[in-house]
N, C-alpha and C positions, 0 to 999 in steps of 0.2 A: 608618510603614513609607511611608507611600504616597509621601511627597513625597521620603524619601532616595532608592526606586527610582526615580522616578522624573526625579532626576539621573542617579544610576546608569544608568538605562539610555541614557539618552541621547549618555554619556558613551561610550557603549558604542559607538554608530558614529561616533561623529567620535575614533573608537582608529581605526578599518581608513579614515577617510579621508571619510564620509558622512556627510551633515547627514537630522534626522531625518525624515523626509516620511509614513510610515504611521505608522497612530494607535492608538498604543498600549493596547488594550481583554481582554485575553485573558489572563484572573488565572488562578489554579492549575486548577482544575476547567475552564475551557472547557479549556485546554491537556491536559489530562488528553484529556476526551472526544476533543477535536481527530484527537491517537493513536488513541486504542479505535474510534472510528469509521471511518477510514482502513483498523485492521486488520479491524474489520467481524467476528470470527467468525461469526455472521450471515449472512454475505456468502458469506463464504470456506465455511460449510457445507453451506450450500446450495447452491453450482454445484459443490463436489467430493468430496463425499461419497462417489455413486455408484460416483468413478471410485477411491478406495478402495478400498472395499467389491467390485467386480467383479474385482478383483488380489489381494486380501486375505483378501478376506471380515471379519467383525469383530473379526478380531484386526488389522488394523490400524490401529484406533483409539488403540494402546500405540505409531507409532511419534509422535504430536502429544502427548508428555514428551519423547521425541527434539528434535523439531523446536522444544520450547519452550527447553530445554538450548542452545542453540544459539544461537539466535537473543535470547536473554536473555545473552548473552554478547556478542554485537554491538550489544545496544542501551546495556547499562555499557560499554561504546567511546565510543559515538557520546552518551552523557547527559555526558560526560566533555568531546569535545568539544564537545558542543551548548554549554556551560559555555567556554569559553575564544572561540571564533568562531560567536558567537549569531546569524547576519545572514541574511537572505533568501538561500535560495538553495541553501543543505545545501549537497550536491556538490557544485556546481562552486567555491560558494567556501571548502571545506574540502581542495580538492583545487589550489585556487592556490597562499591562503595556504601551505599545509604544502609542496606541489613547485614549482610555476611553472603561470602562465594555461595553455599549450597541456592540462597535465594535466588543470587542471579543465573545462577546456574539453571534452577527454573523457570526462569521470567525467560531469557536469552532460547533456550530450548526449545520455547513455547512461540514464539518470533519468529528462529527459523525453522519448524515446520508449515511458519503458516508464508515465509517465503517461498519456501521449498516447491509445497502445494501449490500457491499462486501458480508460480511460472509455469509450471507443467499444464493449469488448468487454462492457465489464460492460452497457454499457446494451443493444445492440442484441439481445445474446444469452441475456440475463439481465432484467431488469430490464424491457422492450417487452414479452414475454411474459406476462412473472408481468404487469403489470397491464392487458396484454387481456384475461388468463382472469379478472381482476378485474370487470372493465365488460361483459362478452360478448362476448367479441368473438373473434374468429379467430387465438389466438397464434401462427398459424404460416403466418398473411398475412405476408412481407415488408414489404407497405406497408405493411400496417394498424401492424407496428413502428416505420420506420422515423419515420411521422407521432407515436407516442407520443416515440420514442428524440426526435425533432426537439423536442417541447414539455418534457421532459424537459431538455436543454441547454439552450433559453431560458429556465428557470425556477432553475435553478441559475444559468447566468451574471445574472440580475437580482437576485437575492440576494446576490450576490459584488459586485453595482455598487452597491448600496447600502451594506451595511457588512461587515466579519469580523464585526461583533457581531449582529449578525443571523445569521449564518452559524454560531458560536457556539453561539450560543440553539437552533438546533437540528440540533445534535451533541451539546446536553446535554441533550434531551428523547429524543435516540435511544441514550447511552447506555444510560437506563433502557428503553424500549424495548425494546434486545436483550436485558438482562439479563432482562427479564420475560416477551418473547416466546422467547426459542433457550434461554435456560438456565431459566425456566418451566415450559415446555413439556416437556424434560427431564428436571425433578424430578416431574412429575405421569405423567409416561408411563412413571417407576421407580416409584414407589408402587402405580400401574396393573397395571405389571405383578407386582410383589412381592405382587400382591393377590390374583393370581390368572395366574400364572406360566404363561406358553407351553412355556419353557425353563428348563432349569439355569444360574446363574451362569456357566459352564462353556463358556457361548457365548462367549459376552466373547473366549475364546482363539481359536474357531472359525475356521479359518484358508480358508474354502470350497473346500476339497477341493485344495490348495494344500499338495505337500510334497515333501521334502529339497531337493534346492539347486533345485528350484523358487518357491521361499521367500524364495528369495536376493535370485534375477532378478525376483520380485513386489520385492519391497521400495522401489527407486527409483519407482514408479508409487502403488505404498501409501503410500509419504513425505510424497505431491505436494500432500496436502489441508492438512497440514500449515507444509509451505515453501511454500504459496501463497501462506497465510493468514496468518503469523504476518508476515510483512512490511506496512512503509509506517509506523512507529512513528517514523524518526527525520525525519517531514514537524512533526513538532510541533515541532521547531529550522527549519526553512523557513520557519514564523512567529515563530520567536521576536525580527524585528525588530516585532510584533506585541504580545508580549508583558512582564505588570509581571513589575521583577524575573527578569528570563527568566533569569540564569544563575544562581538557586536555583530558578524554575522549569519550565524547557525539560527539567532531567534529571528530574525526579521524575515530569512529565507521560508522560516516556519509559519508563522501569522503569518504574512501575506501570499502565501501558499492557499492556506485554509480560506482566507475572505475570497482572493480572486475565484479560487475557485469556486466557491459557494454561491458567490454573486454570479458571475460569468454561467453557472451551471443553474442553474436559475430563468436564465433569460434563455437559454439556451431550450429550456425542458416551457416554459410559456409557449417560443413561438415552434415549437415544436408538435405540441398538443392542441395545440388551438388550431392547426392546420391538417391536423385526423381526418380525413375526409370520411372515414363514417367506426363510430368503434370499434363497436361489435369485431371485424373482419380486422383490424390492426390489431386487436389484439387477443386476435389468435393468430396471427404474425409470424415466423421466427425471425424474424429480421423487421419491426416496425419501423426502424425513424427509414432506414433503406426506403419502404413503401410509401408511403409521408413523402422525401427529395424526389423520389420517382413521381406520385401521382400530382403534384405539382409544376413539376419543372424537368421531367423526361429522362430518358437515360445516359442522355453526355453528363448531368449535374450527378445522378444514383452513382457515373460510377467514378466520378472524382470526390463524393464523400465518404466512396467505399474505400482507397483509395490511401484518404486520409488518415479512417478508424483505422486502415493496417498500421503506417507509420507515425500512429498514437502511438500503440501497442506492442510497436520492434522500442521506441521510444523510451516504453515503459518496462523493456525486459530488459534491456541495455541499464540502467541508472538500477533495477533489481537485482542483480544479479550484483553491482558493482556492492551493495548493502548487501550482499550476503556473504559473499567474499569477505569485504572484514566485519564481518559478525563471526563468521569457522576462522579466523585471523586472529580478534579477538580473544579467541575463547584457547587457541592452540598460545598465543601468547604466552597464557594464565596456567596452561598445563593441564589444560578441561579435560581437551578430547582424547582419543585415539592418536598415536602417529603425530604429536602435536608440534613434536621436532622438526617435522618437515612441516606440517602445514601454518607453522610462524613464521618461516624464513620466507624474505621479498630483493626482488633481483635487483641490483644491483643500478644497472640500465637504468630498466624504464621504469623504479618505482612502484612495480603492481607487488601485487602476494599474488603469484600467478599459483601456486597450486591449491591457496585457498578455493580462487579463483573455481581451478579443474573440478575441486572437492562439491563447489555449490553449484556448477556447472551438471555435471555427474549423480547430483542425488536429485535435483528435476528429472533429469532423464529416467531414475526410476520409477519417477512419478509419471511420467510419459506411458513408459514399459506396461509400467500395471491399467489406464487408458490406451493404450492397443488391444494388450490384449483383452482386454472385457469386451470390446467394439466388433474385433475379429470373432472371439467363440461364445460372446450372448454370454457369459456368466465374472460375478463379479463386478456388471453394470451398473445394481446399483449402491455398491457399495464405493467406488471412486467419484461416485455424486457424489454419494455422504461425507466424502474423505473436501470436493468442491466447498458443498455448504458450510465444512465445518469454518470454512476457511475467513467463512464474515465472523462466528465466534475468536477467533483466536486469537488477532489485532486484539479486540478487547477487553479478553485475560491480561495482558501485556499490560494494555494500559490500567487497569483496575491496579495489578498489583506496582507495577510504574506507582501511579499515583496515591495507591495508600504508602508507598515505601517513601514517597516525597514528603507526606502529611505528618511521618511519625520524625523524621528524620531534620525536616530543613532549620530546624532552630540551629543545627550544629553548625550550618555553613556561616560561611562569613559574607557581605553584601560586595561586593566586586563594581572598582568604581569602572565607572560608564556601561556596563552590563547593562543586559534587561533585567528590572527587576521589580514585582510584582508588589513591594511595598505594605501600605497598608489591606491591600489586596487580597493576598495573598491569598489567609483562610479563608474567604468567602471562595474567591475562587476553585478553592483544591480540595472544598467542601461537595460545591456545585459541579467541580468534574468526576467528582467519586462519583455520586447520586445518581448522573448522570450512562456515567460507566456499568452502575447497579442497571437503572433502568435501559441501556441496551442491553446487557446479558439476561434479563427476564425474556425482552421480545426475543431475544435468540433462542434461548434456550427451551423456556416454557412451554408456546406452543408445541401439544402433539405431533404437528407434523417434523417438527426439528432434535423429536427426542432422539433419531439411531446418528445425527449426526453431534448430537451430545455425547453418546458411546466414545463418537473418534478422541472425543474431547480429553478426550480420561484414559484412552491408546496415550495419547498423547503424554500426559503428564504420567502414564505409568513407565511408558519408553524410558523417559527420563529418570524415574523413579531409581528402572531396574541397574542405569551406569550407574550412579548416585550412590548406592548400596553396594555393586558388585565393584566400582572401581574408583570413583570420588571422591569418596568419605576419605578413602585410606593415604590418597593423593592428599588430603584437603589435614587429618590429621598428623601425615609426616611431616606437613613441610615444604611439598612437593609441587601444590599448586596453589590458587589462587590470588587476592588482593587483601590487602589491609583495611577493613573497614575505616568510616571516617570516626576520628574520634571525639567526642563528649564534650 
């Protein structure tokens, strides 16, 4: 199977007009680990649990399965699409091949902004303070956090430059660490609560004093944890050119990652939530999950839990940079970006797109610098927070544009032997996924509290339009850039 898979994988790139330059080293479990680490239930719950709790109390956990079902619909579409266009550059390539390069550029640029801003936010705002705490440093000191963030960025870049195989090994370990950490602690907490309950099981339905119409108004905020966390699984397809038997392994990795993250995340949520010692106190805590662990299990267990969270975020960083670098590489390969001739180069020894990776890391550091200056001067802090808030919306714009394109163009694509196929369920699943993306976007953009973040989305699209009209449109008109879309 290995030799046949290798020949088939090489034929994929040739069929799209590219030669195989990246090293194919990711087998099924490694590809699954990529998607699982990008979703990272540990990171998502740690960063967003308190926000949901503050808006709808313990009952907010029941919005998690709602988000899980919606995201599984998108995952099914991505799984099938990933078998038919398994190329680096995922959102860009899908939009460009299904509609045209212009459509692909806007879709891909939104994805690029999501990845770059997300890397800056998760490291400077979450990871650096956690590591500072572990090292007994001041987690509120912006300069300390900046230094830690720079070290993390350098380490992540070095790992990705060495090889995708090394990056995948870290993510393989992260799968077990996340399960043993977030889920393991959740189960232990549930057992401790069962032995010595401090409130009844019905506490899981406690809305934290929110009643009547106010519950409806609180739903978008309480749902943010699931909507924000269960994303990124499509980046397994971004590494499709480095996957062995890509048309078989990519869809399995996508679907399994969403299903397992949804189930394990729900287990963890129930365990942590039922063990809340005092709802008001925990809701007000900046690190509610840590406080719950400390209350029941002491300082030692708290320290272990914090280390696991830090490692989970680091693993997310590693594969996040890999995906961002591949997206930039894919843009450059089609002469979409400035300096494309340099950014498209792949190191022949490591078989990694080093210049694209360095560019991706540098882009993230630009936003880190903004966050640091905002913290030190006290100016622009609100704008930086709005930028972070917009990272919840940006991936759903990518999902909407991708699913919409596939709804319109799927009939042009041949069914592939042995590859994942939705069959007769394709149209209902695609339509349901499209409806879900609109519901999620409504929850993320309609409430007045998110209007300023909506402006960030508009700015992202404006920047994409500026480059398109200033340069890219001319390149496309002259035939110097872009790809061929699928024939009818």
